[in-house]
N, CA, C and O atoms as a Maestro MAE file, in Angstrom:
{
 s_m_m2io_version
 :::
 2.0.0
}

f_m_ct {
 s_m_title
 :::
 protein
 m_atom[292] {
  # First column is atom index #
  i_m_mmod_type
  r_m_x_coord
  r_m_y_coord
  r_m_z_coord
  i_m_residue_number
  s_m_chain_name
  s_m_pdb_residue_name
  s_m_pdb_atom_name
  i_m_atomic_number
  :::
  1 25 -22.962 -15.175 29.683 1 A "UNK " " N  " 7
  2 3 -21.567 -15.566 29.594 1 A "UNK " " CA " 6
  3 2 -21.035 -15.244 28.200 1 A "UNK " " C  " 6
  4 15 -21.658 -15.597 27.199 1 A "UNK " " O  " 8
  5 25 -19.892 -14.580 28.135 2 A "UNK " " N  " 7
  6 3 -19.286 -14.205 26.866 2 A "UNK " " CA " 6
  7 2 -18.531 -15.389 26.279 2 A "UNK " " C  " 6
  8 15 -17.876 -16.156 26.985 2 A "UNK " " O  " 8
  9 25 -18.647 -15.508 24.965 3 A "UNK " " N  " 7
  10 3 -17.858 -16.530 24.278 3 A "UNK " " CA " 6
  11 2 -16.450 -16.002 24.086 3 A "UNK " " C  " 6
  12 15 -16.230 -14.791 24.053 3 A "UNK " " O  " 8
  13 25 -15.512 -16.900 23.962 4 A "UNK " " N  " 7
  14 3 -14.123 -16.507 23.802 4 A "UNK " " CA " 6
  15 2 -13.910 -15.685 22.531 4 A "UNK " " C  " 6
  16 15 -13.091 -14.766 22.517 4 A "UNK " " O  " 8
  17 25 -14.643 -16.012 21.468 5 A "UNK " " N  " 7
  18 3 -14.527 -15.277 20.212 5 A "UNK " " CA " 6
  19 2 -14.981 -13.831 20.379 5 A "UNK " " C  " 6
  20 15 -14.467 -12.937 19.706 5 A "UNK " " O  " 8
  21 25 -15.944 -13.598 21.274 6 A "UNK " " N  " 7
  22 3 -16.450 -12.244 21.475 6 A "UNK " " CA " 6
  23 2 -15.460 -11.379 22.249 6 A "UNK " " C  " 6
  24 15 -15.519 -10.153 22.153 6 A "UNK " " O  " 8
  25 25 -14.567 -11.976 23.003 7 A "UNK " " N  " 7
  26 3 -13.621 -11.222 23.806 7 A "UNK " " CA " 6
  27 2 -12.402 -10.776 23.008 7 A "UNK " " C  " 6
  28 15 -11.664 -9.891 23.441 7 A "UNK " " O  " 8
  29 25 -12.193 -11.376 21.867 8 A "UNK " " N  " 7
  30 3 -11.016 -11.072 21.058 8 A "UNK " " CA " 6
  31 2 -11.174 -9.710 20.399 8 A "UNK " " C  " 6
  32 15 -12.226 -9.404 19.838 8 A "UNK " " O  " 8
  33 25 -10.136 -8.900 20.466 9 A "UNK " " N  " 7
  34 3 -10.133 -7.622 19.771 9 A "UNK " " CA " 6
  35 2 -9.404 -7.795 18.445 9 A "UNK " " C  " 6
  36 15 -8.253 -8.229 18.400 9 A "UNK " " O  " 8
  37 25 -10.088 -7.452 17.386 10 A "UNK " " N  " 7
  38 3 -9.508 -7.595 16.059 10 A "UNK " " CA " 6
  39 2 -8.832 -6.288 15.696 10 A "UNK " " C  " 6
  40 15 -9.460 -5.230 15.706 10 A "UNK " " O  " 8
  41 25 -7.567 -6.363 15.381 11 A "UNK " " N  " 7
  42 3 -6.791 -5.198 14.966 11 A "UNK " " CA " 6
  43 2 -6.559 -5.279 13.463 11 A "UNK " " C  " 6
  44 15 -6.443 -6.367 12.899 11 A "UNK " " O  " 8
  45 25 -6.493 -4.144 12.839 12 A "UNK " " N  " 7
  46 3 -6.249 -4.115 11.400 12 A "UNK " " CA " 6
  47 2 -4.754 -4.098 11.122 12 A "UNK " " C  " 6
  48 15 -3.940 -3.869 12.017 12 A "UNK " " O  " 8
  49 25 -4.416 -4.341 9.879 13 A "UNK " " N  " 7
  50 3 -3.020 -4.298 9.471 13 A "UNK " " CA " 6
  51 2 -2.473 -2.876 9.608 13 A "UNK " " C  " 6
  52 15 -1.311 -2.685 9.968 13 A "UNK " " O  " 8
  53 25 -3.307 -1.888 9.320 14 A "UNK " " N  " 7
  54 3 -2.890 -0.497 9.496 14 A "UNK " " CA " 6
  55 2 -2.575 -0.183 10.948 14 A "UNK " " C  " 6
  56 15 -1.621 0.537 11.244 14 A "UNK " " O  " 8
  57 25 -3.375 -0.722 11.845 15 A "UNK " " N  " 7
  58 3 -3.126 -0.515 13.278 15 A "UNK " " CA " 6
  59 2 -1.779 -1.118 13.667 15 A "UNK " " C  " 6
  60 15 -1.002 -0.506 14.401 15 A "UNK " " O  " 8
  61 25 -1.514 -2.321 13.168 16 A "UNK " " N  " 7
  62 3 -0.255 -2.985 13.498 16 A "UNK " " CA " 6
  63 2 0.937 -2.236 12.909 16 A "UNK " " C  " 6
  64 15 2.002 -2.183 13.525 16 A "UNK " " O  " 8
  65 25 0.768 -1.658 11.725 17 A "UNK " " N  " 7
  66 3 1.851 -0.877 11.126 17 A "UNK " " CA " 6
  67 2 2.196 0.332 11.978 17 A "UNK " " C  " 6
  68 15 3.359 0.725 12.060 17 A "UNK " " O  " 8
  69 25 1.199 0.919 12.607 18 A "UNK " " N  " 7
  70 3 1.429 2.106 13.433 18 A "UNK " " CA " 6
  71 2 1.798 1.769 14.873 18 A "UNK " " C  " 6
  72 15 2.596 2.481 15.483 18 A "UNK " " O  " 8
  73 25 1.233 0.695 15.431 19 A "UNK " " N  " 7
  74 3 1.328 0.443 16.865 19 A "UNK " " CA " 6
  75 2 1.970 -0.889 17.237 19 A "UNK " " C  " 6
  76 15 1.750 -1.389 18.341 19 A "UNK " " O  " 8
  77 25 2.748 -1.465 16.348 20 A "UNK " " N  " 7
  78 3 3.392 -2.738 16.666 20 A "UNK " " CA " 6
  79 2 4.270 -2.624 17.903 20 A "UNK " " C  " 6
  80 15 4.792 -1.551 18.206 20 A "UNK " " O  " 8
  81 25 4.430 -3.730 18.614 21 A "UNK " " N  " 7
  82 3 5.200 -3.706 19.868 21 A "UNK " " CA " 6
  83 2 6.649 -3.308 19.662 21 A "UNK " " C  " 6
  84 15 7.239 -2.633 20.505 21 A "UNK " " O  " 8
  85 25 7.223 -3.725 18.539 22 A "UNK " " N  " 7
  86 3 8.618 -3.369 18.262 22 A "UNK " " CA " 6
  87 2 8.784 -3.127 16.764 22 A "UNK " " C  " 6
  88 15 7.854 -3.334 15.984 22 A "UNK " " O  " 8
  89 25 9.962 -2.694 16.377 23 A "UNK " " N  " 7
  90 3 10.224 -2.360 14.975 23 A "UNK " " CA " 6
  91 2 10.051 -3.579 14.070 23 A "UNK " " C  " 6
  92 15 9.585 -3.453 12.937 23 A "UNK " " O  " 8
  93 25 10.419 -4.731 14.557 24 A "UNK " " N  " 7
  94 3 10.286 -5.951 13.758 24 A "UNK " " CA " 6
  95 2 8.823 -6.214 13.407 24 A "UNK " " C  " 6
  96 15 8.518 -6.560 12.266 24 A "UNK " " O  " 8
  97 25 7.917 -6.056 14.365 25 A "UNK " " N  " 7
  98 3 6.489 -6.247 14.105 25 A "UNK " " CA " 6
  99 2 5.965 -5.222 13.105 25 A "UNK " " C  " 6
  100 15 5.188 -5.557 12.211 25 A "UNK " " O  " 8
  101 25 6.396 -3.966 13.262 26 A "UNK " " N  " 7
  102 3 5.945 -2.915 12.350 26 A "UNK " " CA " 6
  103 2 6.481 -3.150 10.940 26 A "UNK " " C  " 6
  104 15 5.762 -2.944 9.962 26 A "UNK " " O  " 8
  105 25 7.733 -3.579 10.831 27 A "UNK " " N  " 7
  106 3 8.310 -3.873 9.511 27 A "UNK " " CA " 6
  107 2 7.608 -5.055 8.856 27 A "UNK " " C  " 6
  108 15 7.352 -5.041 7.652 27 A "UNK " " O  " 8
  109 25 7.297 -6.076 9.648 28 A "UNK " " N  " 7
  110 3 6.576 -7.234 9.115 28 A "UNK " " CA " 6
  111 2 5.204 -6.812 8.579 28 A "UNK " " C  " 6
  112 15 4.799 -7.230 7.495 28 A "UNK " " O  " 8
  113 25 4.497 -5.981 9.346 29 A "UNK " " N  " 7
  114 3 3.180 -5.512 8.919 29 A "UNK " " CA " 6
  115 2 3.292 -4.656 7.670 29 A "UNK " " C  " 6
  116 15 2.442 -4.747 6.784 29 A "UNK " " O  " 8
  117 25 4.320 -3.827 7.585 30 A "UNK " " N  " 7
  118 3 4.518 -2.985 6.415 30 A "UNK " " CA " 6
  119 2 4.807 -3.830 5.182 30 A "UNK " " C  " 6
  120 15 4.271 -3.556 4.108 30 A "UNK " " O  " 8
  121 25 5.651 -4.857 5.321 31 A "UNK " " N  " 7
  122 3 5.941 -5.750 4.191 31 A "UNK " " CA " 6
  123 2 4.700 -6.516 3.762 31 A "UNK " " C  " 6
  124 15 4.460 -6.690 2.567 31 A "UNK " " O  " 8
  125 25 3.917 -6.969 4.718 32 A "UNK " " N  " 7
  126 3 2.684 -7.682 4.395 32 A "UNK " " CA " 6
  127 2 1.699 -6.762 3.691 32 A "UNK " " C  " 6
  128 15 1.013 -7.182 2.759 32 A "UNK " " O  " 8
  129 25 1.623 -5.506 4.132 33 A "UNK " " N  " 7
  130 3 0.747 -4.530 3.494 33 A "UNK " " CA " 6
  131 2 1.150 -4.321 2.037 33 A "UNK " " C  " 6
  132 15 0.303 -4.347 1.145 33 A "UNK " " O  " 8
  133 25 2.455 -4.111 1.797 34 A "UNK " " N  " 7
  134 3 2.928 -3.881 0.432 34 A "UNK " " CA " 6
  135 2 2.702 -5.103 -0.459 34 A "UNK " " C  " 6
  136 15 2.327 -4.964 -1.623 34 A "UNK " " O  " 8
  137 25 2.928 -6.285 0.080 35 A "UNK " " N  " 7
  138 3 2.707 -7.515 -0.677 35 A "UNK " " CA " 6
  139 2 1.229 -7.662 -1.041 35 A "UNK " " C  " 6
  140 15 0.895 -8.010 -2.174 35 A "UNK " " O  " 8
  141 25 0.358 -7.397 -0.086 36 A "UNK " " N  " 7
  142 3 -1.081 -7.506 -0.321 36 A "UNK " " CA " 6
  143 2 -1.543 -6.481 -1.343 36 A "UNK " " C  " 6
  144 15 -2.340 -6.794 -2.227 36 A "UNK " " O  " 8
  145 25 -1.044 -5.261 -1.222 37 A "UNK " " N  " 7
  146 3 -1.406 -4.210 -2.167 37 A "UNK " " CA " 6
  147 2 -0.977 -4.576 -3.578 37 A "UNK " " C  " 6
  148 15 -1.740 -4.383 -4.525 37 A "UNK " " O  " 8
  149 25 0.235 -5.102 -3.732 38 A "UNK " " N  " 7
  150 3 0.716 -5.496 -5.054 38 A "UNK " " CA " 6
  151 2 -0.119 -6.648 -5.614 38 A "UNK " " C  " 6
  152 15 -0.447 -6.651 -6.800 38 A "UNK " " O  " 8
  153 25 -0.461 -7.613 -4.783 39 A "UNK " " N  " 7
  154 3 -1.274 -8.742 -5.246 39 A "UNK " " CA " 6
  155 2 -2.659 -8.276 -5.697 39 A "UNK " " C  " 6
  156 15 -3.175 -8.752 -6.708 39 A "UNK " " O  " 8
  157 25 -3.260 -7.349 -4.953 40 A "UNK " " N  " 7
  158 3 -4.568 -6.823 -5.343 40 A "UNK " " CA " 6
  159 2 -4.474 -6.047 -6.655 40 A "UNK " " C  " 6
  160 15 -5.334 -6.182 -7.526 40 A "UNK " " O  " 8
  161 25 -3.427 -5.236 -6.792 41 A "UNK " " N  " 7
  162 3 -3.236 -4.491 -8.036 41 A "UNK " " CA " 6
  163 2 -3.008 -5.452 -9.199 41 A "UNK " " C  " 6
  164 15 -3.580 -5.259 -10.271 41 A "UNK " " O  " 8
  165 25 -2.190 -6.476 -9.010 42 A "UNK " " N  " 7
  166 3 -1.934 -7.464 -10.075 42 A "UNK " " CA " 6
  167 2 -3.217 -8.173 -10.473 42 A "UNK " " C  " 6
  168 15 -3.471 -8.389 -11.658 42 A "UNK " " O  " 8
  169 25 -4.017 -8.532 -9.494 43 A "UNK " " N  " 7
  170 3 -5.289 -9.196 -9.783 43 A "UNK " " CA " 6
  171 2 -6.209 -8.266 -10.572 43 A "UNK " " C  " 6
  172 15 -6.869 -8.695 -11.519 43 A "UNK " " O  " 8
  173 25 -6.250 -7.004 -10.183 44 A "UNK " " N  " 7
  174 3 -7.080 -6.031 -10.887 44 A "UNK " " CA " 6
  175 2 -6.633 -5.887 -12.340 44 A "UNK " " C  " 6
  176 15 -7.464 -5.858 -13.248 44 A "UNK " " O  " 8
  177 25 -5.317 -5.797 -12.560 45 A "UNK " " N  " 7
  178 3 -4.805 -5.654 -13.920 45 A "UNK " " CA " 6
  179 2 -5.126 -6.898 -14.739 45 A "UNK " " C  " 6
  180 15 -5.517 -6.783 -15.901 45 A "UNK " " O  " 8
  181 25 -4.968 -8.081 -14.157 46 A "UNK " " N  " 7
  182 3 -5.223 -9.307 -14.924 46 A "UNK " " CA " 6
  183 2 -6.704 -9.485 -15.238 46 A "UNK " " C  " 6
  184 15 -7.053 -10.058 -16.270 46 A "UNK " " O  " 8
  185 25 -7.577 -9.001 -14.360 47 A "UNK " " N  " 7
  186 3 -9.016 -9.158 -14.611 47 A "UNK " " CA " 6
  187 2 -9.561 -8.088 -15.556 47 A "UNK " " C  " 6
  188 15 -10.423 -8.382 -16.384 47 A "UNK " " O  " 8
  189 25 -9.076 -6.864 -15.446 48 A "UNK " " N  " 7
  190 3 -9.650 -5.762 -16.213 48 A "UNK " " CA " 6
  191 2 -8.770 -5.265 -17.340 48 A "UNK " " C  " 6
  192 15 -9.272 -4.668 -18.292 48 A "UNK " " O  " 8
  193 25 -7.464 -5.496 -17.257 49 A "UNK " " N  " 7
  194 3 -6.546 -4.963 -18.246 49 A "UNK " " CA " 6
  195 2 -6.211 -3.502 -18.018 49 A "UNK " " C  " 6
  196 15 -5.439 -2.921 -18.781 49 A "UNK " " O  " 8
  197 25 -6.772 -2.900 -16.992 50 A "UNK " " N  " 7
  198 3 -6.518 -1.488 -16.700 50 A "UNK " " CA " 6
  199 2 -5.228 -1.359 -15.893 50 A "UNK " " C  " 6
  200 15 -5.088 -1.931 -14.813 50 A "UNK " " O  " 8
  201 25 -4.313 -0.609 -16.436 51 A "UNK " " N  " 7
  202 3 -3.035 -0.423 -15.746 51 A "UNK " " CA " 6
  203 2 -2.878 0.987 -15.208 51 A "UNK " " C  " 6
  204 15 -1.856 1.305 -14.600 51 A "UNK " " O  " 8
  205 25 -3.863 1.829 -15.419 52 A "UNK " " N  " 7
  206 3 -3.775 3.213 -14.980 52 A "UNK " " CA " 6
  207 2 -3.896 3.285 -13.467 52 A "UNK " " C  " 6
  208 15 -4.856 2.782 -12.883 52 A "UNK " " O  " 8
  209 25 -2.910 3.916 -12.841 53 A "UNK " " N  " 7
  210 3 -2.910 4.112 -11.388 53 A "UNK " " CA " 6
  211 2 -2.651 5.601 -11.144 53 A "UNK " " C  " 6
  212 15 -1.512 6.052 -11.260 53 A "UNK " " O  " 8
  213 25 -3.693 6.371 -10.807 54 A "UNK " " N  " 7
  214 3 -3.589 7.830 -10.766 54 A "UNK " " CA " 6
  215 2 -2.411 8.395 -9.976 54 A "UNK " " C  " 6
  216 15 -1.731 9.276 -10.501 54 A "UNK " " O  " 8
  217 25 -2.122 7.950 -8.747 55 A "UNK " " N  " 7
  218 3 -0.986 8.551 -8.043 55 A "UNK " " CA " 6
  219 2 0.342 8.367 -8.785 55 A "UNK " " C  " 6
  220 15 1.162 9.284 -8.832 55 A "UNK " " O  " 8
  221 25 0.549 7.185 -9.360 56 A "UNK " " N  " 7
  222 3 1.779 6.942 -10.090 56 A "UNK " " CA " 6
  223 2 1.803 7.785 -11.362 56 A "UNK " " C  " 6
  224 15 2.851 8.314 -11.732 56 A "UNK " " O  " 8
  225 25 0.677 7.914 -12.024 57 A "UNK " " N  " 7
  226 3 0.585 8.723 -13.235 57 A "UNK " " CA " 6
  227 2 0.966 10.173 -12.928 57 A "UNK " " C  " 6
  228 15 1.728 10.789 -13.674 57 A "UNK " " O  " 8
  229 25 0.441 10.709 -11.843 58 A "UNK " " N  " 7
  230 3 0.750 12.095 -11.457 58 A "UNK " " CA " 6
  231 2 2.239 12.274 -11.185 58 A "UNK " " C  " 6
  232 15 2.825 13.279 -11.590 58 A "UNK " " O  " 8
  233 25 2.855 11.314 -10.506 59 A "UNK " " N  " 7
  234 3 4.290 11.398 -10.233 59 A "UNK " " CA " 6
  235 2 5.103 11.346 -11.527 59 A "UNK " " C  " 6
  236 15 6.079 12.081 -11.677 59 A "UNK " " O  " 8
  237 25 4.704 10.480 -12.460 60 A "UNK " " N  " 7
  238 3 5.421 10.384 -13.728 60 A "UNK " " CA " 6
  239 2 5.296 11.671 -14.543 60 A "UNK " " C  " 6
  240 15 6.265 12.113 -15.161 60 A "UNK " " O  " 8
  241 25 4.117 12.265 -14.543 61 A "UNK " " N  " 7
  242 3 3.920 13.527 -15.269 61 A "UNK " " CA " 6
  243 2 4.773 14.624 -14.649 61 A "UNK " " C  " 6
  244 15 5.418 15.385 -15.370 61 A "UNK " " O  " 8
  245 25 4.786 14.715 -13.321 62 A "UNK " " N  " 7
  246 3 5.610 15.723 -12.645 62 A "UNK " " CA " 6
  247 2 7.089 15.544 -12.983 62 A "UNK " " C  " 6
  248 15 7.793 16.518 -13.250 62 A "UNK " " O  " 8
  249 25 7.551 14.305 -12.969 63 A "UNK " " N  " 7
  250 3 8.953 14.019 -13.300 63 A "UNK " " CA " 6
  251 2 9.260 14.394 -14.747 63 A "UNK " " C  " 6
  252 15 10.317 14.953 -15.038 63 A "UNK " " O  " 8
  253 25 8.330 14.082 -15.653 64 A "UNK " " N  " 7
  254 3 8.509 14.433 -17.064 64 A "UNK " " CA " 6
  255 2 8.601 15.946 -17.237 64 A "UNK " " C  " 6
  256 15 9.452 16.434 -17.982 64 A "UNK " " O  " 8
  257 25 7.731 16.692 -16.555 65 A "UNK " " N  " 7
  258 3 7.755 18.146 -16.664 65 A "UNK " " CA " 6
  259 2 9.057 18.723 -16.124 65 A "UNK " " C  " 6
  260 15 9.594 19.671 -16.697 65 A "UNK " " O  " 8
  261 25 9.568 18.171 -15.036 66 A "UNK " " N  " 7
  262 3 10.841 18.634 -14.503 66 A "UNK " " CA " 6
  263 2 11.981 18.373 -15.482 66 A "UNK " " C  " 6
  264 15 12.844 19.228 -15.682 66 A "UNK " " O  " 8
  265 25 11.980 17.192 -16.089 67 A "UNK " " N  " 7
  266 3 13.030 16.863 -17.054 67 A "UNK " " CA " 6
  267 2 12.923 17.756 -18.287 67 A "UNK " " C  " 6
  268 15 13.941 18.191 -18.826 67 A "UNK " " O  " 8
  269 25 11.713 18.029 -18.734 68 A "UNK " " N  " 7
  270 3 11.515 18.884 -19.912 68 A "UNK " " CA " 6
  271 2 11.985 20.304 -19.604 68 A "UNK " " C  " 6
  272 15 12.584 20.954 -20.460 68 A "UNK " " O  " 8
  273 25 11.721 20.788 -18.400 69 A "UNK " " N  " 7
  274 3 12.165 22.129 -18.016 69 A "UNK " " CA " 6
  275 2 13.693 22.196 -17.993 69 A "UNK " " C  " 6
  276 15 14.274 23.190 -18.430 69 A "UNK " " O  " 8
  277 25 14.342 21.158 -17.492 70 A "UNK " " N  " 7
  278 3 15.797 21.142 -17.450 70 A "UNK " " CA " 6
  279 2 16.408 21.163 -18.842 70 A "UNK " " C  " 6
  280 15 17.443 21.792 -19.058 70 A "UNK " " O  " 8
  281 25 15.774 20.479 -19.784 71 A "UNK " " N  " 7
  282 3 16.278 20.435 -21.161 71 A "UNK " " CA " 6
  283 2 16.120 21.783 -21.857 71 A "UNK " " C  " 6
  284 15 16.922 22.141 -22.720 71 A "UNK " " O  " 8
  285 25 15.085 22.528 -21.479 72 A "UNK " " N  " 7
  286 3 14.818 23.826 -22.111 72 A "UNK " " CA " 6
  287 2 15.708 24.930 -21.580 72 A "UNK " " C  " 6
  288 15 15.798 25.996 -22.188 72 A "UNK " " O  " 8
  289 25 16.366 24.696 -20.459 73 A "UNK " " N  " 7
  290 3 17.253 25.731 -19.892 73 A "UNK " " CA " 6
  291 2 18.505 25.767 -20.638 73 A "UNK " " C  " 6
  292 15 19.388 26.566 -20.325 73 A "UNK " " O  " 8
  :::
 }
 m_bond[291] {
  # First column is bond index #
  i_m_from
  i_m_to
  i_m_order
  :::
  1 1 2 1
  2 2 3 1
  3 3 4 2
  4 3 5 1
  5 5 6 1
  6 6 7 1
  7 7 8 2
  8 7 9 1
  9 9 10 1
  10 10 11 1
  11 11 12 2
  12 11 13 1
  13 13 14 1
  14 14 15 1
  15 15 16 2
  16 15 17 1
  17 17 18 1
  18 18 19 1
  19 19 20 2
  20 19 21 1
  21 21 22 1
  22 22 23 1
  23 23 24 2
  24 23 25 1
  25 25 26 1
  26 26 27 1
  27 27 28 2
  28 27 29 1
  29 29 30 1
  30 30 31 1
  31 31 32 2
  32 31 33 1
  33 33 34 1
  34 34 35 1
  35 35 36 2
  36 35 37 1
  37 37 38 1
  38 38 39 1
  39 39 40 2
  40 39 41 1
  41 41 42 1
  42 42 43 1
  43 43 44 2
  44 43 45 1
  45 45 46 1
  46 46 47 1
  47 47 48 2
  48 47 49 1
  49 49 50 1
  50 50 51 1
  51 51 52 2
  52 51 53 1
  53 53 54 1
  54 54 55 1
  55 55 56 2
  56 55 57 1
  57 57 58 1
  58 58 59 1
  59 59 60 2
  60 59 61 1
  61 61 62 1
  62 62 63 1
  63 63 64 2
  64 63 65 1
  65 65 66 1
  66 66 67 1
  67 67 68 2
  68 67 69 1
  69 69 70 1
  70 70 71 1
  71 71 72 2
  72 71 73 1
  73 73 74 1
  74 74 75 1
  75 75 76 2
  76 75 77 1
  77 77 78 1
  78 78 79 1
  79 79 80 2
  80 79 81 1
  81 81 82 1
  82 82 83 1
  83 83 84 2
  84 83 85 1
  85 85 86 1
  86 86 87 1
  87 87 88 2
  88 87 89 1
  89 89 90 1
  90 90 91 1
  91 91 92 2
  92 91 93 1
  93 93 94 1
  94 94 95 1
  95 95 96 2
  96 95 97 1
  97 97 98 1
  98 98 99 1
  99 99 100 2
  100 99 101 1
  101 101 102 1
  102 102 103 1
  103 103 104 2
  104 103 105 1
  105 105 106 1
  106 106 107 1
  107 107 108 2
  108 107 109 1
  109 109 110 1
  110 110 111 1
  111 111 112 2
  112 111 113 1
  113 113 114 1
  114 114 115 1
  115 115 116 2
  116 115 117 1
  117 117 118 1
  118 118 119 1
  119 119 120 2
  120 119 121 1
  121 121 122 1
  122 122 123 1
  123 123 124 2
  124 123 125 1
  125 125 126 1
  126 126 127 1
  127 127 128 2
  128 127 129 1
  129 129 130 1
  130 130 131 1
  131 131 132 2
  132 131 133 1
  133 133 134 1
  134 134 135 1
  135 135 136 2
  136 135 137 1
  137 137 138 1
  138 138 139 1
  139 139 140 2
  140 139 141 1
  141 141 142 1
  142 142 143 1
  143 143 144 2
  144 143 145 1
  145 145 146 1
  146 146 147 1
  147 147 148 2
  148 147 149 1
  149 149 150 1
  150 150 151 1
  151 151 152 2
  152 151 153 1
  153 153 154 1
  154 154 155 1
  155 155 156 2
  156 155 157 1
  157 157 158 1
  158 158 159 1
  159 159 160 2
  160 159 161 1
  161 161 162 1
  162 162 163 1
  163 163 164 2
  164 163 165 1
  165 165 166 1
  166 166 167 1
  167 167 168 2
  168 167 169 1
  169 169 170 1
  170 170 171 1
  171 171 172 2
  172 171 173 1
  173 173 174 1
  174 174 175 1
  175 175 176 2
  176 175 177 1
  177 177 178 1
  178 178 179 1
  179 179 180 2
  180 179 181 1
  181 181 182 1
  182 182 183 1
  183 183 184 2
  184 183 185 1
  185 185 186 1
  186 186 187 1
  187 187 188 2
  188 187 189 1
  189 189 190 1
  190 190 191 1
  191 191 192 2
  192 191 193 1
  193 193 194 1
  194 194 195 1
  195 195 196 2
  196 195 197 1
  197 197 198 1
  198 198 199 1
  199 199 200 2
  200 199 201 1
  201 201 202 1
  202 202 203 1
  203 203 204 2
  204 203 205 1
  205 205 206 1
  206 206 207 1
  207 207 208 2
  208 207 209 1
  209 209 210 1
  210 210 211 1
  211 211 212 2
  212 211 213 1
  213 213 214 1
  214 214 215 1
  215 215 216 2
  216 215 217 1
  217 217 218 1
  218 218 219 1
  219 219 220 2
  220 219 221 1
  221 221 222 1
  222 222 223 1
  223 223 224 2
  224 223 225 1
  225 225 226 1
  226 226 227 1
  227 227 228 2
  228 227 229 1
  229 229 230 1
  230 230 231 1
  231 231 232 2
  232 231 233 1
  233 233 234 1
  234 234 235 1
  235 235 236 2
  236 235 237 1
  237 237 238 1
  238 238 239 1
  239 239 240 2
  240 239 241 1
  241 241 242 1
  242 242 243 1
  243 243 244 2
  244 243 245 1
  245 245 246 1
  246 246 247 1
  247 247 248 2
  248 247 249 1
  249 249 250 1
  250 250 251 1
  251 251 252 2
  252 251 253 1
  253 253 254 1
  254 254 255 1
  255 255 256 2
  256 255 257 1
  257 257 258 1
  258 258 259 1
  259 259 260 2
  260 259 261 1
  261 261 262 1
  262 262 263 1
  263 263 264 2
  264 263 265 1
  265 265 266 1
  266 266 267 1
  267 267 268 2
  268 267 269 1
  269 269 270 1
  270 270 271 1
  271 271 272 2
  272 271 273 1
  273 273 274 1
  274 274 275 1
  275 275 276 2
  276 275 277 1
  277 277 278 1
  278 278 279 1
  279 279 280 2
  280 279 281 1
  281 281 282 1
  282 282 283 1
  283 283 284 2
  284 283 285 1
  285 285 286 1
  286 286 287 1
  287 287 288 2
  288 287 289 1
  289 289 290 1
  290 290 291 1
  291 291 292 2
  :::
 }
}
């Protein structure tokens, strides 16, 4: 005999962001994802003092290079 806990299918937050029943569910999952990501990043910064985030760094460098090119024209 299966226990009730064994019958439950656990879905991830990513699954809910992609496959929510309606837009409201998907938006809720997306907001929860962003909130969780920010909290984890904040915790990491407070524990380690490291603020370097490679994707953001790359975007800032690209933006700086574009602005520098515009000034040189």
